[in-house]
Phi, psi and omega in degrees: 000315183290331176296317178297317179297315178299316179298317179298313181293323179294334182275348184296313182302306177300324178295317179297319178298316181298318179296315181298314182291323179298329179267004178058041176258149172267165175300322179298320179294317180292323178300317179295321181291327187257342184080011178263162179279154177300320181294321177297313180298319179297316179295324179292313181297326182275354179087006179283343178221135177276135182285144175257172178299325179297333178273319186290324182298312177296327178292319177299318177294315182297319182272353182054049179232149173296149179305322178303322180291326180292321185263355181068042181300144180296151180299144180266002181095354178272113186281352183289144171249156181236079185295144177245108182299146176236134179250126177227123179052039178083353180262131180263126176251127176243108180290133181249000177225166188239006184265119172291134184079174180067199179282134177232145180245141180221149165254135181235135176246117181256122180290166176294132181282137176299316178211127180274117182295157179297317177238132177278146177283111186269155178231163179225137175199167179293144172134184179219136184233141174234130178227150182226128181275115178279311178217154176088199184228134185239138172258128178241115173264124183226098185064234181273359185254150175238134180233150173243124180246135178255171179309132179094355179258153183229160175218153180220134182200158175280127185282002172280349172276132179306134185208158176198154176230155176205154175288126181249011184248187182259007174219167181303143178253138177245130178228153175252129182237133169243123186231133175245120184295321185261023178086010177296143181243141176290143178252106182251125181226142173238129179246139175266154180261000000 
């Protein structure tokens, strides 16, 4: 029992660091949100200090995550997830998985664009992405190429290739995204009987 507890507590610091980096926050920003010092947060993330409930509660509030997610609490047997949508620049992201790092799944809702630019502003980052259009029409700029995907179509690409997406339709577009930060790829197989 104490070995499991030690392993759980030892994993809290790296998990907190992964969450902070995934949200593109600095230690200084988190310190301001929580009222803790940068050195305290740094020692917790590096494993030099074990977090107490007094430390974890403000972090859970700052990250808007349940305490169980911060500490990696074992599953209670309830398979339901309770996604909390996040809105950025008018785009709604609904996380469908709970693991920092590794493969993550998201549902994304893209509003109708007021005006679709001739060229989309592309980005590059580590990882591999698979996306599936649930409803609407999606424009995918991938390097020098432009693609239009309709409901039921999918695309897969290395995110080190410049890329961008935009709603290309007259109604909101919904897409399902599976993303691997370190280049992990989803393995999708269909078997016939």
